[in-house]
C-alpha positions in Angstrom: -0.8 1.8 -1.8 2.5 3.7 -1.6 0.9 6.3 0.7 -0.5 3.6 3.0 3.0 2.0 3.2 4.5 5.5 4.0 2.0 6.0 6.8 2.5 2.5 8.3 6.3 2.5 7.9 7.2 4.1 11.3 5.1 1.7 13.4 7.0 -0.8 15.5 5.3 -4.1 14.8 6.0 -7.5 16.3 4.1 -10.7 16.8 1.9 -9.0 19.3 1.3 -5.6 20.9 0.2 -2.1 20.2 2.1 -1.9 16.9 0.0 -4.7 15.4 -3.2 -3.1 16.7 -2.3 0.3 15.3 -1.5 -1.3 11.9 -4.8 -3.3 11.8 -6.7 -0.2 12.9 -5.2 1.8 10.0 -6.1 -0.9 7.5 -9.6 -1.0 9.0 -10.0 2.6 7.9 -9.4 1.5 4.3 -11.6 -1.6 4.6 -14.2 -0.9 7.3 -15.6 -4.5 7.1 -12.2 -5.8 8.5 -12.7 -7.3 11.9 -9.9 -7.4 14.5 -9.8 -10.5 16.5 -7.8 -11.4 19.6 -6.4 -14.6 21.2 -5.1 -14.7 24.7 -1.5 -15.5 25.6 -1.0 -19.1 26.6 -3.8 -20.4 24.3 -2.8 -23.7 22.8 -2.7 -23.6 19.0 -1.7 -27.0 17.6 1.9 -27.6 18.9 2.4 -24.0 19.8 1.2 -21.5 22.4 0.2 -17.9 21.8 3.2 -15.9 23.3 3.2 -13.2 25.8 2.5 -9.7 24.5 5.5 -7.5 23.9 5.4 -3.7 23.9 8.2 -1.1 24.0 8.3 2.6 24.9 12.0 3.5 24.5 15.5 2.0 24.3 19.0 3.5 24.0 22.7 3.0 24.7 24.5 5.9 26.3 28.2 6.4 26.6 30.0 7.8 29.7 29.3 11.4 28.5 25.6 10.8 28.4 25.5 10.8 24.6 23.0 8.4 23.1 25.0 6.4 20.6 22.2 4.1 19.7 18.5 5.2 20.0 15.4 3.3 19.3 13.8 6.6 18.5 15.9 6.8 15.4 15.0 3.3 14.1 12.7 0.7 15.6 15.1 -1.9 14.2 17.7 -0.9 16.7 16.1 -3.2 19.4 16.0 -7.0 18.9 12.4 -8.0 18.7 10.9 -9.2 22.0 13.9 -8.0 24.1 13.2 -8.2 27.8 13.6 -5.0 29.8 16.9 -3.9 31.1 18.5 -0.8 32.7 22.1 -1.2 33.7 25.6 0.0 33.2 28.0 -2.4 31.6 31.5 -2.5 30.0 31.9 -2.6 26.2 33.0 -6.2 26.3 29.7 -7.3 27.9 27.7 -5.0 25.6 29.3 -6.5 22.5 27.8 -9.8 23.4 24.3 -8.2 23.0 25.0 -6.3 19.7 24.1 -7.6 16.3 25.5 -6.2 13.1 26.3 -7.2 9.5 30.0 -7.0 8.6 29.2 -7.4 4.9 26.7 -4.5 5.0 28.4 -2.0 7.3 25.7 0.7 6.9 22.7 -1.7 7.5 20.8 -2.4 10.7 19.9 -6.1 10.8 16.4 -7.2 11.7 16.8 -9.7 14.6 14.2 -11.3 16.9 14.1 -13.6 19.9 10.5 -14.5 20.2 10.7 -17.8 22.1 13.7 -17.3 24.4 14.1 -14.5 26.9 17.1 -12.2 26.1 17.9 -8.7 25.2 19.9 -7.1 22.4 20.5 -4.1 20.2 20.9 -4.2 16.4 23.4 -1.7 15.0 25.3 -1.0 11.8 28.8 -2.5 11.7 30.1 1.1 11.5 28.3 2.0 14.7 29.7 -1.0 16.4 33.3 -0.2 15.3 32.8 3.4 16.6 32.2 2.3 20.2 35.2 3.0 22.4 36.2 1.0 25.5 34.4 2.1 28.6 31.1 1.9 30.4 27.7 2.2 28.7 24.2 2.5 30.1 21.8 0.2 28.3 18.1 0.7 28.7 15.2 -1.1 27.1 11.9 0.0 28.4 9.7 -2.9 27.3 7.1 -5.2 28.8 6.6 -8.9 28.3 3.4 -10.0 29.9 0.2 -12.0 29.3 -1.9 -10.2 26.8 -3.3 -11.0 23.4 -2.4 -11.8 19.8 -4.4 -9.8 17.2 -5.2 -10.6 13.6 -7.6 -9.1 11.1 -10.0 -10.9 8.8 -12.6 -10.2 6.2 -14.9 -12.5 4.3 -16.4 -11.3 1.0 -19.2 -13.5 0.0 -19.6 -14.8 -3.5 -22.2 -17.0 -5.2 -20.4 -20.1 -3.9 -19.3 -21.0 -0.4 -16.0 -22.2 -1.9 -13.3 -19.8 -0.9 -10.1 -18.2 -2.1 -7.7 -17.3 0.6 -5.5 -14.2 0.6 -3.1 -14.1 3.6 -0.5 -11.5 4.5 1.4 -10.7 7.6 1.6 -7.7 9.9 4.5 -8.5 12.3 7.7 -6.8 11.0 8.7 -3.3 12.1 10.0 -0.7 9.5 10.6 -3.0 6.5 9.0 -1.9 3.3 9.1 -4.7 0.8 9.2 -7.7 3.1 6.5 -6.3 5.3 4.4 -3.5 4.2 4.0 -4.3 0.5 2.0 -7.4 1.4 -0.6 -5.7 3.6 -1.1 -2.7 1.3 -1.5 -4.8 -1.8 -3.9 -7.1 0.0 -5.9 -4.1 1.2 -6.1 -2.8 -2.4 -7.2 -6.3 -3.6 -9.9 -6.3 -0.9 -11.2 -2.9 -2.0 -11.3 -4.1 -5.6 -13.1 -7.3 -4.8 -15.7 -5.4 -2.8 -16.4 -3.2 -5.8 -17.3 -6.2 -8.0 -21.0 -6.7 -8.5 -20.7 -10.3 -7.7 -18.0 -13.0 -7.6 -18.1 -16.7 -8.3 -16.2 -17.5 -5.1 -16.0 -16.1 -1.6 -12.8 -14.5 -0.5 -11.3 -15.0 2.9 -8.7 -12.2 3.5 -6.6 -12.3 6.6 -3.8 -10.1 8.1 -1.9 -12.2 10.7 1.5 -12.2 12.4 3.7 -14.5 10.4 4.0 -18.1 11.5 2.3 -18.0 14.9 -0.5 -15.9 13.5 -1.1 -18.3 10.6 -0.9 -21.3 12.9 -3.4 -19.6 15.3 -5.8 -18.8 12.5 -5.7 -22.3 11.0 -6.2 -23.9 14.4 -9.4 -21.8 14.9 -10.8 -22.3 11.4 -9.3 -25.6 10.3 -12.3 -27.7 9.4 -14.0 -24.8 7.5 -10.8 -23.9 5.6 -10.1 -27.6 4.8 -13.6 -28.1 3.4 -14.0 -24.8 1.4 -10.6 -23.5 0.3 -10.1 -24.0 -3.4 -7.0 -21.8 -3.8 -4.9 -19.4 -1.8 -2.1 -16.9 -2.1 0.4 -15.6 0.5 0.9 -12.0 -0.4 4.4 -10.8 0.5 7.3 -9.0 -1.2 5.2 -7.5 -3.9 6.5 -3.9 -4.0 9.8 -3.7 -5.8 10.5 -3.0 -9.4 12.4 -6.2 -10.2 11.4 -9.5 -11.6 8.5 -11.7 -10.4 8.8 -14.9 -8.4 6.7 -18.0 -7.7 6.8 -20.5 -4.8 4.4 -23.3 -5.3 2.3 -25.3 -2.8 3.8 -28.4 -1.3 2.0 -30.6 -3.9 3.1 -28.2 -6.7 -0.1 -29.3 -8.5 -2.8 -27.3 -6.8 -5.3 -25.1 -8.6 -3.5 -22.1 -7.2 -0.2 -23.3 -8.7 -1.8 -23.8 -12.1 -3.5 -20.4 -12.1 -0.3 -18.6 -10.9 2.0 -20.2 -13.4 -0.4 -19.5 -16.3 -0.8 -15.8 -15.2 2.9 -15.4 -14.8 3.8 -17.0 -18.1 1.4 -14.7 -20.0 1.3 -11.5 -18.0 5.0 -10.7 -17.2 8.2 -10.6 -19.2 10.0 -13.1 -16.9 9.8 -14.7 -13.5 11.9 -16.9 -11.2 10.3 -20.2 -10.4 11.3 -21.8 -7.1 10.3 -25.1 -5.5 8.5 -25.7 -2.2 11.9 -26.6 -0.7 12.7 -22.8 -1.1 9.6 -21.8 0.9 10.0 -19.3 3.8 6.6 -17.6 4.6 3.2 -18.8 5.7 2.9 -21.3 2.9 4.8 -23.5 5.4 1.7 -23.5 7.6 -1.0 -23.7 5.0 0.7 -26.5 3.1 1.8 -28.5 6.2 1.0 -32.3 6.1 -2.5 -32.8 7.2 -3.4 -29.2 6.5 -2.6 -29.3 2.8 -4.4 -26.2 1.7 -3.9 -25.3 -2.0 -1.8 -22.1 -1.2 1.2 -20.7 -3.1 3.1 -17.4 -3.3 3.3 -15.0 -6.2 5.8 -12.2 -5.5 8.1 -9.6 -7.0 11.6 -10.4 -5.7 11.4 -13.3 -3.3 12.2 -12.9 0.4 15.9 -13.5 1.0 16.8 -12.9 -2.6 17.5 -9.2 -2.5 20.3 -7.6 -0.5 18.2 -5.2 1.5 16.1 -8.1 3.0 15.7 -8.1 6.8 17.8 -4.9 7.1 17.1 -1.2 7.5 17.9 -0.9 3.8 14.5 -2.4 3.0 13.1 1.1 3.2 10.6 3.0 1.2 13.1 3.4 -1.6 13.0 -0.3 -2.3 9.3 -0.2 -3.1 7.6 2.1 -5.6 4.0 2.9 -6.8 4.9 1.1 -10.0 6.3 -2.0 -8.2 3.2 -2.2 -5.9 0.9 -1.8 -9.0 2.8 -4.8 -10.6 2.3 -6.9 -7.4 -1.4 -6.0 -7.3 -1.9 -6.6 -11.0 -0.4 -10.1 -11.1 -2.5 -11.3 -8.2 -5.5 -9.6 -9.6 -4.9 -11.6 -12.8 -4.8 -14.8 -10.8 -8.1 -14.0 -9.2 -9.7 -13.1 -12.5 -8.5 -16.4 -13.9 -10.0 -18.3 -11.0 -13.3 -16.6 -11.4 -13.5 -17.6 -15.1 -11.9 -21.0 -15.0 -14.9 -23.2 -15.7 -15.1 -26.6 -17.4 -17.3 -26.6 -20.5 -19.1 -29.3 -22.4 -20.0 -28.9 -26.1 -23.7 -29.5 -26.5 -23.7 -31.0 -30.0 -22.1 -34.1 -31.5 -19.4 -33.6 -34.2 -18.5 -30.0 -35.0 -21.2 -27.4 -34.5 -22.5 -25.5 -37.5 -20.9 -22.2 -36.8 -21.6 -20.5 -40.1 -25.3 -20.1 -39.5 -24.5 -18.4 -36.2 -22.0 -15.9 -37.8 -19.1 -17.6 -36.1 -17.4 -19.1 -39.2 -16.6 -17.6 -42.6 -19.0 -18.6 -45.4 -16.4 -18.1 -48.1 -13.4 -20.3 -48.3 -10.3 -18.3 -49.4 -6.6 -18.9 -49.3 -6.0 -15.2 -48.6 -8.1 -15.0 -45.4 -6.6 -15.0 -41.9 -8.2 -17.9 -40.1 -6.2 -17.5 -36.8 -9.3 -16.6 -34.7 -11.3 -19.4 -36.3 -8.6 -21.9 -35.7 -8.4 -20.8 -32.0 -12.2 -21.2 -31.7 -12.2 -24.6 -33.3 -9.3 -25.8 -31.2 -11.1 -24.5 -28.1 -14.3 -26.4 -29.0 -12.3 -29.5 -29.6 -11.3 -29.7 -25.9 -14.6 -28.7 -24.4 -15.3 -32.2 -23.2 -16.3 -31.4 -19.7 -12.9 -32.7 -18.4 -10.6 -29.8 -19.3 -11.0 -26.4 -17.6 -10.3 -23.1 -19.4 -6.6 -23.0 -18.3 -6.1 -26.6 -19.3 -7.4 -25.8 -22.8 -5.4 -22.5 -23.0 -2.2 -24.4 -22.1 -3.0 -27.1 -24.7 -3.7 -24.7 -27.6 -1.0 -22.1 -26.6 -2.9 -19.0 -25.6 -3.8 -17.0 -22.5 -6.9 -18.2 -20.9 -8.3 -14.6 -20.5 -8.3 -14.5 -24.4 -10.7 -17.4 -24.4 -13.2 -15.9 -21.9 -15.1 -13.8 -24.5 -15.1 -16.7 -26.9 -16.5 -19.1 -24.3 -19.2 -16.6 -23.3 -20.3 -16.2 -26.9 -20.4 -19.9 -27.6 -22.3 -20.4 -24.3 -24.8 -17.7 -25.2 -25.3 -19.5 -28.6 -26.2 -22.6 -26.6 -23.2 -24.5 -27.9 -21.5 -24.9 -24.5 -22.7 -25.7 -21.0 -20.8 -25.2 -17.8 -20.0 -28.2 -15.8 -20.6 -27.7 -12.1 -18.8 -29.9 -9.6 
């Protein structure tokens, strides 16, 4: 995953354009079943329109000596996203109105965009801005803004059921490591893992979209199907650093995805920060919008906006690590494994089953024996009423649901439990 992020880091991505296509093509090499779709500029998608396609070849600011004091070739964050083309000579006073910097982070280039209003601009460090001397500067942005296409990638891994789990990540930020690339590379690894499973209970819809407009576009094209079939979903973003874990729930805060995520976090990691839907910021805004109401949440490492490098050039490959990415992968993998096993069970006999004759209960009563496992089994059986699922029971009796899977399977094989299908 870290090598994939390293390979993808230099690409200049935006909502549309060659950078998105190059990124999707790279991911397609890792998951050949990924299909790359396109929607034309101007297409109506709910209350929005697919924007014009933006591409950029070069951009720079030159001083009167011909020295390039700012160069897009050094960092693709130096140009404000969706900047219209310009090539002119202007005074520093006018140039300053088109420069963006962060006084509190003097060595960081900010990530700035202007997707839906035509303008141009350069993003610089505060120290670079202060180093500019009065005089004339040539500013050139060799970009195009014209009708084209918006691209996204999708993959459907079929399971035994037509009911689906959604994994959504975004491919629209330039050289940002945790906020951008951790999501696509972890999602790609999850897709590879899911494909390797012999079979799955659920089908998995995995999509790589430009944030916001891409999610809106995708939902507008697949709304009825997703509404009817999505049982849980996860936005995969900011999953690459080595810090704590974070959770942003769905709007209802009571969806199956919320229940699974909270259970996995409580039992799989040392600590995590729990936010509310009021602190949302990624594509859960679209999937959980009123009327859409898909059961989608976000499980992250450090949440977007909560680490100092966020949306700056400091969010580089030093912010993420192989270990951080593995942690992001593992926690979402745990969520998916829980979903796969989270059945409702009904005990098949009245009163307590005779477990001793099945080798499931000690035949000798002794005060010195450790009955912890037996108590867990009896507590589990006590709530197998066809109403409680595996996570409900685990929460009730105070254990991790994955620890009950082998027990449930053994009782099921003994004919003492039946699965309740809905």
